[in-house]
Each structure stands twice: as structure tokens, then as C-alpha cells.
C-alpha positions as CSV (number, residue, x, y, z in Angstrom):
1,M,44.0,-58.5,142.9
2,K,46.4,-61.5,143.3
3,K,45.5,-64.2,145.7
4,V,48.1,-64.8,148.4
5,K,49.1,-68.5,148.1
6,K,48.8,-70.2,151.4
7,K,52.1,-71.4,152.7
8,E,52.4,-75.2,152.7
9,L,53.1,-76.7,156.1
10,S,56.5,-78.4,156.6
11,S,56.4,-82.1,157.3
12,L,57.2,-81.5,160.9
13,D,54.4,-78.9,161.3
14,K,52.0,-81.2,159.6
15,L,53.0,-84.1,161.8
16,R,52.6,-82.0,165.0
17,Q,49.2,-80.9,163.8
18,L,48.2,-84.5,163.2
19,I,49.5,-85.5,166.6
20,S,47.6,-82.7,168.3
21,Q,44.4,-83.9,166.6
22,H,45.1,-87.6,167.4
23,R,44.8,-88.6,163.7
24,E,46.9,-91.7,163.9
25,F,45.7,-93.2,160.6
26,D,46.7,-90.0,158.8
27,I,50.1,-90.2,160.5
28,I,50.5,-93.7,159.2
29,D,49.5,-92.6,155.7
30,L,52.1,-89.7,155.9
31,F,54.8,-92.1,156.9
32,S,54.0,-94.6,154.2
33,D,55.3,-92.4,151.5
34,M,58.4,-91.2,153.3
35,H,62.0,-92.5,153.4
36,A,63.1,-94.1,156.6
37,A,65.8,-91.4,157.1
38,D,63.2,-88.6,156.8
39,I,60.9,-90.3,159.3
40,A,63.8,-90.6,161.7
41,D,64.6,-86.9,161.3
42,L,61.0,-86.0,162.3
43,I,61.0,-88.4,165.3
44,D,64.3,-86.9,166.5
45,D,62.7,-83.5,166.6
46,L,59.9,-84.6,169.0
47,D,59.9,-85.1,172.7
48,E,60.7,-88.5,174.2
49,E,57.1,-89.5,174.9
50,T,55.9,-88.6,171.4
51,R,58.8,-90.4,169.8
52,L,57.9,-93.8,171.2
53,K,54.2,-93.3,170.3
54,L,55.0,-92.4,166.7
55,F,57.6,-95.2,166.4
56,S,54.9,-97.7,167.6
57,L,52.7,-96.7,164.6
58,L,55.3,-98.0,162.1
59,D,55.0,-101.5,160.7
60,V,57.9,-103.9,161.6
61,D,59.6,-103.6,158.2
62,K,59.6,-99.8,158.2
63,A,60.5,-99.7,161.9
64,S,63.7,-101.8,161.3
65,D,64.9,-99.2,158.8
66,V,63.9,-96.1,160.8
67,I,65.6,-97.3,164.1
68,L,68.9,-97.4,162.2
69,E,68.6,-93.8,161.1
70,L,67.6,-92.3,164.5
71,S,70.1,-90.3,166.5
72,D,71.9,-92.2,169.2
73,T,69.8,-90.5,171.9
74,S,66.5,-91.3,170.3
75,R,67.4,-94.8,169.5
76,E,68.5,-95.5,173.1
77,Q,65.3,-94.1,174.5
78,I,63.1,-96.1,172.1
79,I,65.0,-99.4,172.6
80,E,64.7,-98.9,176.4
81,D,60.9,-98.7,176.1
82,L,60.4,-101.5,173.6
83,S,59.6,-105.0,174.8
84,N,61.9,-107.9,174.0
85,E,59.3,-109.3,171.6
86,Q,59.0,-106.0,169.7
87,L,62.8,-105.7,169.5
88,T,63.1,-109.2,168.2
89,D,60.5,-108.6,165.5
90,I,62.3,-105.4,164.4
91,I,65.8,-106.9,164.5
92,E,64.8,-109.9,162.5
93,E,64.1,-107.7,159.5
94,M,67.6,-106.2,159.4
95,D,70.8,-107.2,157.6
96,S,73.3,-109.2,159.7
97,D,75.7,-106.2,160.2
98,D,72.8,-104.0,161.4
99,K,71.5,-106.8,163.7
100,A,75.0,-107.0,165.3
101,D,75.2,-103.2,165.7
102,I,71.8,-102.9,167.4
103,I,72.3,-106.0,169.6
104,A,75.7,-104.6,170.7
105,E,73.9,-101.5,172.1
106,L,71.5,-103.6,174.2
107,S,71.9,-104.6,177.8
108,D,73.2,-108.1,178.4
109,D,69.7,-109.4,179.4
110,Q,68.1,-107.8,176.3
111,A,70.8,-109.1,174.0
112,K,70.5,-112.6,175.3
113,A,66.7,-112.5,175.0
114,V,66.8,-111.3,171.4
115,L,69.5,-113.8,170.4
116,D,67.6,-116.6,171.9
117,A,64.4,-115.5,170.1
118,I,65.6,-115.0,166.6
119,E,66.2,-117.9,164.1
120,P,69.2,-120.1,165.3
121,E,71.0,-119.6,162.0
122,E,70.6,-115.8,162.2
123,S,71.6,-115.8,165.9
124,Q,74.8,-117.7,165.1
125,E,75.6,-115.2,162.3
126,V,75.2,-112.3,164.7
127,K,77.3,-114.0,167.4
128,E,80.1,-114.5,164.8
129,L,80.0,-110.8,163.8
130,L,80.0,-109.7,167.4
131,K,83.4,-111.4,167.9
132,Y,85.1,-108.9,165.6
133,G,86.4,-105.5,166.7
134,E,83.8,-102.8,166.4
135,D,86.1,-100.5,164.3
136,T,87.5,-103.3,162.1
137,A,86.4,-104.6,158.7
138,G,84.9,-107.6,160.4
139,G,82.9,-105.3,162.7
140,I,81.3,-103.4,159.8
141,M,80.8,-106.3,157.3
142,Q,77.6,-108.2,156.7
143,S,77.5,-111.9,156.1
144,E,74.8,-111.8,153.4
145,L,76.4,-112.0,149.9
146,V,76.2,-113.8,146.6
147,S,79.0,-116.2,145.8
148,V,79.5,-118.9,143.2
149,G,82.2,-121.6,142.6
150,K,85.1,-121.1,140.3
151,Q,83.6,-123.7,137.9
152,A,80.4,-121.6,137.5
153,T,79.3,-119.8,134.3
154,I,77.7,-116.4,133.9
155,N,74.3,-118.1,133.7
156,D,75.0,-119.8,137.1
157,A,75.8,-116.4,138.5
158,F,72.6,-114.9,137.1
159,Q,70.6,-117.7,138.8
160,A,72.4,-117.1,142.1
161,V,71.5,-113.4,142.0
162,A,67.8,-114.2,141.1
163,E,67.6,-116.6,144.1
164,A,69.1,-114.1,146.5
165,K,67.2,-111.0,145.4
166,D,64.5,-111.3,148.1
167,E,67.1,-111.9,150.9
168,I,69.9,-109.5,150.0
169,E,69.6,-105.8,149.2
170,N,72.0,-103.9,147.0
171,I,73.9,-106.7,145.2
172,H,76.9,-105.1,143.6
173,N,79.4,-107.9,143.2
174,I,79.3,-111.7,142.8
175,F,82.2,-113.3,144.7
176,V,84.0,-116.3,143.2
177,V,85.3,-118.9,145.6
178,D,87.1,-122.3,145.3
179,E,86.0,-125.6,146.8
180,N,87.5,-124.5,150.2
181,D,85.5,-121.2,150.1
182,K,88.7,-119.2,149.5
183,L,88.1,-116.0,147.6
184,I,89.4,-116.0,144.0
185,G,88.0,-112.7,143.0
186,S,84.9,-110.6,142.3
187,V,82.7,-109.9,139.3
188,P,80.7,-106.6,139.2
189,L,77.0,-107.1,138.6
190,Q,77.1,-105.0,135.4
191,S,79.6,-107.4,133.9
192,L,77.1,-110.2,133.9
193,I,74.8,-108.2,131.6
194,T,77.4,-107.8,128.8
195,M,78.8,-111.3,128.7
196,K,77.6,-114.4,127.0
197,R,75.6,-116.7,129.3
198,F,77.9,-119.7,129.2
199,T,81.2,-117.8,129.6
200,P,83.2,-119.2,132.6
201,I,82.8,-116.8,135.5
202,V,86.6,-116.9,136.2
203,D,87.2,-115.3,132.8
204,V,85.4,-112.0,133.8
205,I,86.8,-111.6,137.3
206,D,87.8,-107.9,137.9
207,E,91.4,-108.0,139.0
208,D,91.1,-104.3,140.2
209,I,88.7,-105.2,143.0
210,P,90.8,-106.2,146.1
211,S,89.6,-107.8,149.3
212,V,90.4,-106.8,152.9
213,P,91.3,-108.9,156.0
214,Y,88.8,-109.1,158.8
215,N,91.1,-107.2,161.3
216,M,91.8,-104.2,159.1
217,D,90.9,-100.9,160.7
218,Q,87.7,-99.3,159.3
219,E,89.7,-96.1,158.4
220,E,92.0,-98.1,156.2
221,V,88.9,-99.8,154.6
222,A,87.5,-96.4,153.8
223,R,90.8,-95.4,152.2
224,I,90.7,-98.5,150.0
225,F,87.1,-97.7,148.9
226,K,88.2,-94.2,148.0
227,K,91.3,-95.3,146.2
228,Y,89.6,-97.9,144.0
229,D,86.2,-96.2,143.7
230,L,84.5,-99.2,145.2
231,V,80.8,-99.8,146.1
232,S,81.4,-103.3,147.7
233,I,84.4,-105.4,148.8
234,G,84.9,-108.9,150.2
235,V,86.3,-109.6,153.7
236,V,88.5,-112.6,154.2
237,D,90.1,-114.5,157.1
238,D,93.8,-115.4,157.6
239,Q,93.4,-118.3,155.1
240,N,91.7,-116.0,152.6
241,R,88.3,-117.6,153.2
242,L,85.4,-115.4,152.3
243,L,83.6,-114.2,155.5
244,G,81.4,-111.4,154.3
245,R,81.2,-108.1,152.4
246,I,81.3,-104.4,153.1
247,T,79.1,-102.0,151.1
248,I,79.5,-98.3,150.6
249,D,76.8,-97.4,153.0
250,D,78.8,-99.1,155.8
251,V,81.9,-97.1,154.8
252,V,80.0,-93.8,154.8
253,D,78.8,-94.6,158.4
254,A,82.4,-95.5,159.4
255,I,83.8,-92.3,158.0
256,Q,81.2,-90.2,159.8
257,E,82.0,-92.1,163.0
258,E,85.8,-91.7,162.7
259,T,85.4,-88.0,161.8
260,S,83.2,-87.4,164.9
261,E,85.6,-89.4,167.0
262,D,88.6,-87.3,165.9
263,I,86.8,-84.0,166.5
264,Y,85.6,-85.1,170.0
265,R,89.0,-86.3,171.0
266,I,90.8,-83.1,169.8
267,A,88.5,-81.2,172.1
268,G,88.7,-83.7,175.0
269,L,85.2,-85.1,174.7
270,G,83.9,-88.7,174.9
271,E,82.8,-90.0,171.5
272,D,79.3,-90.8,172.9
273,D,78.8,-87.3,174.4
274,T,76.0,-85.2,172.8
275,V,74.3,-81.9,173.7
276,F,71.2,-84.0,174.8
277,N,73.1,-86.3,177.2
278,N,72.1,-86.5,180.8
279,T,73.7,-83.6,182.7
280,T,75.5,-85.9,185.2
281,E,76.8,-88.1,182.4
282,S,78.1,-85.2,180.4
283,V,79.8,-83.7,183.5
284,K,81.5,-87.1,184.2
285,K,82.8,-87.3,180.7
286,R,84.1,-83.7,180.4
287,L,85.3,-82.8,183.9
288,P,88.5,-85.0,183.8
289,W,89.7,-83.1,180.7
290,L,88.8,-79.7,182.2
291,Y,90.9,-80.7,185.3
292,L,93.8,-81.6,183.0
293,N,93.4,-78.3,181.2
294,L,93.4,-76.5,184.6
295,I,96.6,-78.2,185.6
296,T,98.3,-77.3,182.3
297,A,96.9,-73.7,182.5
298,L,98.7,-73.3,185.9
299,A,102.0,-73.6,184.0
300,S,101.2,-70.2,182.3
301,V,100.4,-68.7,185.7
302,L,103.7,-69.8,187.1
303,V,105.5,-68.3,184.1
304,I,103.8,-65.0,184.4
305,G,104.5,-64.9,188.2
306,F,108.2,-65.5,187.6
307,F,108.3,-62.3,185.5
308,E,106.3,-60.1,187.9
309,E,109.2,-57.7,188.3
310,T,109.6,-57.2,184.5
311,I,105.8,-56.6,184.1
312,T,106.0,-54.0,186.9
313,R,108.8,-52.1,185.1
314,M,106.9,-52.1,181.8
315,I,103.2,-52.3,182.3
316,A,102.6,-52.0,178.5
317,L,103.7,-55.7,178.2
318,V,100.4,-56.8,179.8
319,F,98.4,-55.5,176.8
320,F,100.2,-57.7,174.3
321,M,100.6,-61.0,176.3
322,P,97.3,-62.5,175.1
323,V,98.3,-61.6,171.5
324,V,101.5,-63.6,171.6
325,A,99.9,-66.7,173.2
326,G,96.8,-66.5,171.0
327,L,98.7,-66.2,167.7
328,G,101.0,-69.1,168.7
329,G,98.1,-71.2,169.6
330,N,96.2,-70.4,166.4
331,A,99.3,-71.2,164.3
332,G,99.7,-74.5,166.1
333,S,96.0,-75.4,165.8
334,Q,96.2,-74.9,162.0
335,T,99.1,-77.3,161.7
336,L,97.6,-79.8,164.2
337,T,94.4,-80.0,162.2
338,L,96.3,-80.6,158.9
339,I,98.5,-83.3,160.5
340,V,95.6,-85.1,162.2
341,R,93.6,-85.0,159.0
342,G,96.6,-86.1,156.9
343,M,97.2,-89.1,159.2
344,A,93.5,-90.0,159.2
345,L,93.5,-90.1,155.4
346,G,96.8,-92.0,155.2
347,E,98.5,-89.0,153.5
348,I,101.1,-88.7,156.4
349,T,103.0,-91.7,157.6
350,F,106.2,-92.0,159.6
351,E,108.1,-92.5,156.3
352,N,107.1,-89.1,155.0
353,A,106.7,-87.3,158.3
354,K,110.1,-85.7,158.2
355,R,109.2,-84.0,154.9
356,A,105.9,-82.8,156.3
357,L,107.6,-81.5,159.4
358,L,110.2,-79.5,157.5
359,R,107.5,-78.0,155.3
360,Q,105.6,-76.9,158.4
361,I,108.7,-75.5,160.0
362,S,109.3,-73.3,156.9
363,V,105.6,-72.2,157.0
364,G,105.9,-71.4,160.7
365,I,109.0,-69.2,160.2
366,A,107.5,-67.4,157.2
367,N,104.2,-66.7,159.1
368,G,106.1,-65.7,162.3
369,V,108.2,-63.1,160.4
370,A,105.2,-61.7,158.6
371,V,103.0,-61.3,161.7
372,G,105.9,-60.3,163.9
373,I,106.9,-57.3,161.7
374,V,103.2,-56.1,161.6
375,I,102.6,-56.4,165.4
376,G,106.0,-54.9,166.2
377,I,105.1,-51.8,164.1
378,I,101.6,-51.6,165.6
379,A,103.1,-51.7,169.2
380,Y,105.7,-49.0,168.4
381,F,103.2,-46.5,167.0
382,W,100.5,-47.3,169.6
383,K,102.7,-47.1,172.8
384,G,105.6,-45.0,171.3
385,I,108.2,-47.4,172.8
386,P,110.6,-48.7,170.2
387,I,112.0,-51.5,172.4
388,L,108.5,-52.8,173.0
389,G,107.9,-53.2,169.2
390,L,111.2,-55.1,168.9
391,I,110.5,-57.4,171.8
392,L,106.9,-58.1,170.6
393,G,108.1,-58.7,167.0
394,L,110.8,-61.2,168.0
395,A,108.5,-63.0,170.5
396,M,105.8,-63.4,167.8
397,I,108.2,-64.9,165.4
398,I,109.5,-67.4,168.0
399,S,106.0,-68.2,169.3
400,I,104.4,-68.8,165.9
401,F,107.3,-71.0,164.8
402,A,107.2,-73.0,168.0
403,G,103.4,-73.4,167.9
404,T,103.6,-74.6,164.3
405,L,106.4,-77.1,165.2
406,V,104.6,-78.5,168.3
407,G,101.3,-78.6,166.4
408,A,103.0,-81.1,164.0
409,L,104.9,-83.0,166.7
410,I,102.0,-83.7,169.1
411,P,99.9,-86.0,166.8
412,L,103.1,-87.7,165.5
413,A,104.3,-88.4,169.1
414,L,100.8,-89.7,170.1
415,K,100.8,-92.0,167.0
416,R,104.3,-93.3,167.9
417,L,103.0,-94.1,171.4
418,K,100.2,-96.1,169.7
419,L,97.6,-93.6,170.9
420,D,95.0,-91.8,168.8
421,P,96.7,-88.7,167.3
422,A,93.7,-86.6,168.1
423,L,93.5,-87.6,171.7
424,G,93.3,-84.4,173.7
425,S,95.9,-82.9,171.3
426,H,94.3,-79.4,171.4
427,I,94.6,-79.3,175.2
428,F,98.3,-80.2,175.1
429,L,98.9,-77.7,172.3
430,T,97.2,-74.8,174.1
431,A,99.1,-75.5,177.3
432,F,102.4,-75.4,175.5
433,T,101.7,-72.3,173.3
434,D,100.3,-70.3,176.2
435,A,103.2,-71.0,178.6
436,F,105.9,-70.8,175.9
437,G,104.4,-67.6,174.4
438,F,104.5,-65.9,177.8
439,L,108.0,-67.2,178.5
440,T,109.3,-66.0,175.2
441,F,107.7,-62.5,175.4
442,L,108.5,-61.8,179.0
443,G,111.9,-63.5,178.8
444,L,112.9,-61.2,175.9
445,A,111.5,-58.2,177.8
446,T,113.6,-59.1,180.8
447,I,116.8,-59.5,178.8
448,F,116.3,-56.2,176.8
449,L,115.4,-54.2,179.9
450,R,118.5,-55.3,181.7
451,L,120.7,-54.5,178.8
452,L,119.2,-51.0,178.5
453,T,119.2,-50.1,182.2
């Protein structure tokens, strides 16, 4: 008879078991072999009181890594409960960009206390980073880097890397600067291994690695990383002086942030809203958009009310009204999503917007005709009213075409107004497609009924 193998406990179940048994030393031992991101996932799954208790078991070095991986909600709760001394110890272990990110989340009093407590040189670095826009290259860069003068050799670069290995993680490039600290170029770390020790460093600069200005938007930085397959890039000021570097992990975080921001804004949500937010805060963030949606929805009510007599004469129209509005909205939503994504990735600009618009118009017409014919036939056979099938088919063609057109125009118009193309665009689109769909369908019904009676 085969023995049934006992199912191994998941890390979370094991952790909960250790918590219930108050086995703190075993919890510390469990955490010692885990990656910071995995520990953060476990802490996120626990209640608020237990989160702080477990976080306090981490040594300072591990805690500085874990706090960066926590969800926004967990991090806010833990930061709130930590003393200024504990926060200072944790923040001192971080890279400069992470220091700046965490300090930016603190209250003014906490931030001042931490900045006063950390080393003066580090404090000055963080203050400099906090001057840059949060969503810019300067806002996501770190000041720690390895640089050498243009007169240096490969051997000098090796020495610089060796001296910095304990202070800087993930050294990918060595930056070459002139006597005024202006960036000349970058040398990938792997190039040092293959070159002779006394080769001038300027002879092995990789011309394909660009630099970015401090005020470049982080979305554009991400596009440059993708275009050139980079893992690190230098950041410069207006005089091309080297300020810092951006690494691929910063870019991944920026992409995630921008993607979440676009999704939230399309739906009319605040970028800091989550399912775990305080009820009052969530209501405050969402209610203004719902009121806007209510106002725009009243336009559809007015349209329907205007055609009350037509609806009375042909009750069968009521059955198909949601179909016309829904299909137009869906077609518009498809196009809207493609346009917003294309603009976010830099694929769609004002220079090629006309071509994109014409392409979407042709798609809208083709889809409208295809769906219109099918729904017209369905309506005819279902209700046995030929004129209803004709009205519905024409309305569907017009509605899908218009929805597709407006789905392309809304984000382009918002961009032209220097607003986020995703900002509430879905709400505006739904308002238009609903009202226009009803207007088209009921308007065509009114015209045909008058012609036939």
C-alpha cells in the first residue's frame, strides 16, 4: 500500500503557524533564506498588527530591501508606526534614489527628522534628487555611479570598480567624463574584461549608449531603454554634466507606475486608489467622476425622451436600443485602448496621427457594415418587421463608425490640450456613444415611420 505523501505547507501557511506558536526565532530563520520581494508578499497578506510585528523582526539591511517591495498600503502603515530612529536606520541602507522615494512619502516632520539624522553628504544627495520632478529622469535616477576621467586607462577603470563594489550595487557601465565632469560616453563593464589593461578608456567607449536629460519624462526614458536594449543610462544636466544613472529596475518600476496610472485614469480613478483604501478616501476619489458620469448619462435620457412618440408607435425599438449603444461603445473602447497604448509607447504622434485616424475610420466602417447586416437580419426574423431590420442595420453601421472615430479623437484631443490622453477618456466615450447611438437609432426610426405613414 502506497504511503500518502504529506502535503508541504506553503510559506504563508508555515509563517502563520509560526506566528500562532510565537516562534520568533524560527520566523527570523525562515526570512533569512528568502528574497526581500518574497518576504514583502508574505507581509502584505497579513493583518496590519501582524505586519508591523514581523517587519520589526528583520535586521536593518533586510528591512531596507523589504520596505521597498511592500504594497503602498502596507508600506504606509509600517512607516506610520516606525519611530524616526528606526526609519533613519532603514533609509541609510538604501540607494540614493530609493532614499528619495521613501522620504518623499513621509510627512514633513518625519522627512525633516530623517534628513537631519542621516549623514550630511547623503542628506544633501537626497535633497538634490527631491528637486527633480517625480516622473522625470532626474526623479528616478540614483547618484551612485562609477566614473573615470577621459585620460584614464582600462586598468584605472578596473580600480574604480573595485573601490566602489561595496558602495554600489549592479555596476553595468563606467561613465567617462572630462575635467568639467561633462559626460563623454559610457563603457559597458564586460568591455573591460576583453581589453588590454593599459588601453585608453576613451578608445572603448560604446557610441550606441546614449544619455538622457534630467527633465525627460520617465515614459520616454523607458522607450529609450527598450529601443537600445539598455540596462543602465547616464543622466545629464543642461550643460551635459553627469548627474546620475538610471538602471533597468528603476525603468521597470516606472513602466508599472505609468501603466497603472493610465488604467486608473481611463476608468476615472485616482492613481493612489486601491481596494484596501479607507472607505472615506475611496469615496472622495471616485465620487466626482461618478457625478460627471451621471451628468453625461443624462444626455442619453434627454435623447430618449425627445423620441417618446416614436417609441410609442413602435415598441419593438426598445428591445434593440441597448444593442446599438453597447456595440458603438465597445467599438470605441477598442480604438481608444489602441490609441492610448500607441501614444504611451511613442508609436502614435501628431505627425502620424492622420494615418492612424484614417486606418481606424476604415476599420469602423467595415465593422459597422458587418455587424449592421447581421443585426438587421436578426431583427427582421425575430420581430417580422422589415423596416425595423433596415433601421437597426443602418443605425448600427453609423454608431460603430462614430464610436471608432471618437475613440481615436478623444485621446488625441486630450494630448493636444496637454492633458493625459487617458484622463477620464472612457467616461467621455461612453457618454458620446450612448447618446449618439440612441439619437441615430431613434432618429432613423422617426424618419422612416413618417415616410411610411
